[in-house]
C-alpha positions as CSV (number, residue, x, y, z in Angstrom):
1,M,45.4,142.2,76.4
2,N,43.2,143.6,79.1
3,D,43.2,141.9,82.5
4,R,39.6,140.7,82.4
5,A,40.1,138.9,79.1
6,L,43.3,137.3,80.5
7,V,41.5,136.0,83.6
8,T,38.7,134.5,81.4
9,I,41.2,132.8,79.2
10,A,43.2,131.4,82.1
11,R,40.1,130.0,83.8
12,G,39.0,128.4,80.6
13,A,41.9,126.0,79.8
14,P,45.0,124.6,81.5
15,L,48.4,126.4,81.0
16,Q,50.6,124.6,78.6
17,T,54.2,123.8,79.2
18,L,57.1,122.1,77.4
19,T,57.4,118.3,78.0
20,D,60.4,116.5,79.6
21,V,61.4,115.3,76.2
22,E,61.4,118.8,74.8
23,L,63.4,120.1,77.8
24,R,66.1,117.4,77.9
25,L,67.0,118.5,81.4
26,D,69.1,115.3,81.7
27,E,71.3,116.4,78.7
28,V,71.7,120.1,78.9
29,P,72.8,122.7,81.5
30,L,70.1,124.2,83.7
31,T,70.5,127.5,85.5
32,I,68.2,128.4,88.4
33,D,67.9,131.9,89.7
34,P,67.3,131.7,93.5
35,K,65.7,135.2,93.5
36,P,64.1,135.7,90.0
37,R,64.1,139.3,88.9
38,R,64.8,139.2,85.1
39,K,61.6,140.5,83.6
40,V,60.3,139.1,80.3
41,R,57.3,139.4,78.1
42,A,56.4,135.8,77.1
43,W,54.0,134.0,74.9
44,V,52.1,131.2,76.7
45,R,49.1,129.1,75.9
46,F,46.0,128.3,77.9
47,G,44.7,125.4,76.0
48,S,45.0,126.4,72.4
49,V,44.8,130.2,73.1
50,P,48.1,132.1,72.9
51,V,48.5,135.1,75.2
52,R,51.4,137.4,76.1
53,V,52.1,137.9,79.7
54,E,54.6,139.8,81.9
55,A,56.7,137.3,83.7
56,L,60.0,136.6,85.5
57,A,62.5,134.2,84.1
58,A,63.2,131.8,87.0
59,R,65.3,129.2,85.3
60,W,66.7,128.4,81.8
61,T,68.5,126.1,79.6
62,P,70.2,126.8,76.2
63,D,66.7,126.4,74.5
64,A,64.0,127.0,77.1
65,V,62.9,129.4,79.9
66,G,61.0,128.5,83.0
67,I,58.8,131.5,83.8
68,V,56.6,132.6,86.7
69,F,53.7,135.1,86.4
70,Q,50.5,136.0,88.1
71,I,46.9,136.5,87.0
72,E,44.9,138.0,89.8
73,E,45.7,135.9,92.9
74,T,47.0,132.8,91.0
75,E,50.7,132.2,90.4
76,Y,51.5,130.2,87.2
77,R,54.7,128.5,86.2
78,C,55.6,126.9,82.9
79,W,58.4,126.2,80.5
80,I,58.5,128.0,77.1
81,W,60.9,128.1,74.2
82,S,63.6,130.8,74.7
83,S,62.3,132.5,71.4
84,A,58.9,133.0,73.0
85,A,60.3,135.4,75.6
86,D,61.7,138.9,75.2
87,E,63.6,140.9,77.8
88,H,61.4,143.5,79.3
89,P,63.3,146.3,81.2
90,S,61.8,148.1,84.2
C-alpha cells in the first residue's frame, strides 16, 4: 500500500487493538523486549479497514503480539493476534 493511502486511512479511523479479555494478560506469560528489533509485517485495522504495515514486535504472549509502527510522524501501538504478523527479515 502506498504511503499516502496509509496516511489517509490512519487519519480516518482509530487503530483497533485486542481487548483485555482477549489478551488474558493475568493468565498467560508475557514477554517484553526492552529494545524491540524483531521486524514483522502485520495486519492491523483502522476502524474497519485492514492494512498491512511494517512494524516491530515489542511484546508477545503465546497468542498475541504487541507491535509498534510509524506512519509519518505518528507512532502507533496495538495488540494483534500472532497469526496476523509474519517475520520480516532485514
